C-alpha positions in Angstrom: 0.4 -0.5 0.1 1.5 3.7 -0.8 2.0 5.5 2.0 2.1 9.8 1.8 2.4 12.6 4.0 -1.2 14.5 4.2 -1.1 17.6 4.6 -4.7 19.0 6.5 -5.9 21.9 4.6 -7.3 23.7 8.2 -4.8 23.6 10.3 -1.4 23.2 8.1 -0.4 20.4 10.5 1.3 17.5 8.0 1.2 13.7 9.2 3.8 11.1 7.8 3.2 8.4 6.1 0.0 7.8 5.7 -2.0 5.5 3.9 -4.0 7.5 -0.1 -7.8 6.4 1.6 -7.1 9.1 4.3 -7.3 11.5 1.0 -10.1 13.5 1.7 -11.4 12.5 5.2 -11.7 14.4 7.9 -9.0 15.3 10.4 -9.8 16.0 14.2 -9.0 19.9 13.6 -12.3 19.3 11.6 -10.2 20.5 8.1 -9.6 17.7 5.7 -6.2 16.0 4.6 -4.5 16.1 0.7 -1.5 14.8 -0.4 1.7 16.9 1.2 3.2 17.1 -2.4 7.0 18.0 -1.2 10.8 16.5 -1.6 11.9 14.9 1.0 15.7 15.4 1.7 18.0 13.0 1.2 19.9 11.4 4.1 23.2 14.0 4.2 25.0 11.6 6.9 28.5 10.5 5.8 29.0 6.8 4.9 31.8 4.6 6.8 34.4 4.2 5.6 33.1 1.2 3.2 31.0 3.0 1.6 32.7 5.6 0.8 32.9 6.6 -3.1 36.4 7.2 -4.6 37.7 8.7 -8.2 41.1 9.8 -9.9 40.5 13.5 -10.7 42.6 15.3 -12.9 42.9 18.9 -11.9 43.7 21.1 -15.3 41.4 18.7 -17.4 38.3 17.7 -15.4 39.2 13.8 -16.7 37.7 11.5 -13.9 39.3 7.4 -13.5 36.8 5.4 -11.7 39.0 2.8 -9.5 37.9 -0.5 -8.6 39.0 -0.3 -5.0 38.7 2.4 -2.8 40.6 1.1 -0.1 43.6 0.8 -2.3 46.0 3.9 -3.2 46.3 5.4 -5.8 48.3 3.4 -8.7 51.9 5.8 -9.5 51.2 5.9 -12.6 48.5 8.6 -11.7 49.9 10.4 -9.2 52.9 11.5 -11.5 50.1 12.5 -14.8 48.5 14.6 -12.1 45.8 13.3 -10.6 44.0 13.7 -7.3 42.4 11.1 -5.1 38.9 12.2 -4.6 37.0 11.1 -1.1 33.1 11.6 -1.7 31.7 10.8 1.6 27.9 11.7 1.9 25.3 11.0 -0.5 25.7 15.0 -1.6 28.3 15.1 -1.7 27.5 12.5 -4.5 25.2 13.9 -6.2 27.0 16.8 -7.0 29.7 15.1 -8.6 27.2 14.0 -10.3 25.8 16.1 -12.0 29.3 18.0 -12.7 30.3 15.7 -14.2 26.5 14.0 -16.2 26.7 10.5 -14.9 24.5 8.2 -12.5 24.7 6.2 -8.8 23.5 3.3 -9.8 23.1 2.2 -6.3 21.4 5.8 -5.2 19.1 5.8 -8.1 18.2 2.2 -8.6 16.2 -0.6 -7.1 18.1 -3.9 -8.1 16.5 -7.0 -8.1 13.2 -6.6 -9.1 13.7 -5.5 -13.1 12.0 -7.7 -15.5 15.7 -9.6 -16.7 16.9 -9.6 -13.4 17.4 -13.4 -14.1 14.8 -14.8 -11.7 12.6 -16.6 -14.2 
């Protein structure tokens, strides 16, 4: 059952995660519930050490290299080429980086395991 945040059209009190059938019913104050359309803020809490996203970025060219692991030191060939290790430690930093570089963070934006082609036929 989908849940929505509701707001009373009279007292403006917001009720979170209410079932959709509540829309149009009466609030205790005498007003009526409407769906409260708003964007919920994304979690800005810092990632744990194993969740930190690491990229190697060249300051002069803006070129980005995505390492296979975040717990390994930057290879010498990238250091010699002028790349800088950049750690993205929160979802906000990952979102900002994604917008700047025109990429999408798959883990934050896709729900894996429930697609048509998930291999469970």
